C-alpha positions in Angstrom: 0.1 0.0 -0.4 1.3 3.5 -0.3 0.6 6.7 1.0 0.5 9.7 -0.8 2.0 13.0 1.3 1.1 15.7 -0.5 -1.5 17.3 -3.2 -1.4 16.7 -7.3 -2.2 20.4 -7.3 1.6 20.8 -5.8 2.7 24.0 -5.3 1.7 25.6 -8.0 -2.0 25.0 -8.1 -2.2 26.4 -4.3 -1.2 29.8 -5.0 -3.1 29.6 -8.3 -6.6 29.1 -6.4 -5.4 31.7 -3.9 -4.8 34.0 -6.2 -8.4 33.2 -7.8 -10.1 33.6 -4.9 -8.4 36.9 -4.2 -9.9 38.0 -7.4 -13.0 36.7 -6.9 -13.7 38.7 -3.1 -11.4 41.9 -4.2 -14.0 42.2 -7.5 -17.6 41.1 -4.8 -15.8 44.1 -3.1 -16.1 46.7 -5.6 -18.5 45.5 -7.0 -20.2 46.4 -4.0 -18.7 49.2 -3.5 -19.4 50.5 -7.5 -23.2 50.1 -6.6 -23.1 51.7 -3.0 -21.2 54.5 -4.6 -23.5 55.5 -7.7 -26.0 57.6 -7.6 -29.9 57.2 -7.8 -31.0 58.0 -10.9 -33.3 60.3 -9.8 -30.7 63.0 -8.3 -29.2 63.9 -11.5 -33.0 64.8 -13.0 -34.3 66.8 -9.9 -31.3 68.7 -10.2 -32.3 69.7 -14.1 -35.7 70.3 -13.5 -34.7 73.1 -10.3 -32.1 74.3 -12.5 -34.7 74.2 -15.4 -37.4 76.1 -12.3 -35.1 79.2 -11.4 -34.7 80.2 -15.1 -38.3 80.0 -15.7 -38.1 82.3 -12.5 -35.8 84.6 -13.4 -37.9 84.7 -16.7 -34.8 83.7 -19.3 -37.3 81.3 -20.6 -41.6 80.8 -21.2 -43.3 78.3 -20.3 -43.9 76.3 -23.7 -40.0 76.2 -23.0 -40.6 74.9 -19.5 -42.6 72.8 -20.2 -41.0 71.3 -23.9 -37.4 70.3 -22.1 -39.0 69.4 -18.7 -41.4 66.6 -21.1 -37.5 65.9 -22.4 -35.9 65.7 -19.4 -37.9 63.0 -18.2 -38.2 61.3 -21.8 -34.8 60.2 -20.8 
């Protein structure tokens, strides 16, 4: 009977397994950070609408222009 002391992968296999695990967990952590830091889709539209309302209040644009641009913003 022969006893096998060691692994068929050797040190190279363990190094690749460790590197792959590190890449997986690092990628997962990076994905979570990107998703948490991404601004909500509403924020950009609200700021654009706010600026548009300020321009209307200052008299830079009329109500027709306001409605046309607001519809265009909501369509995006």
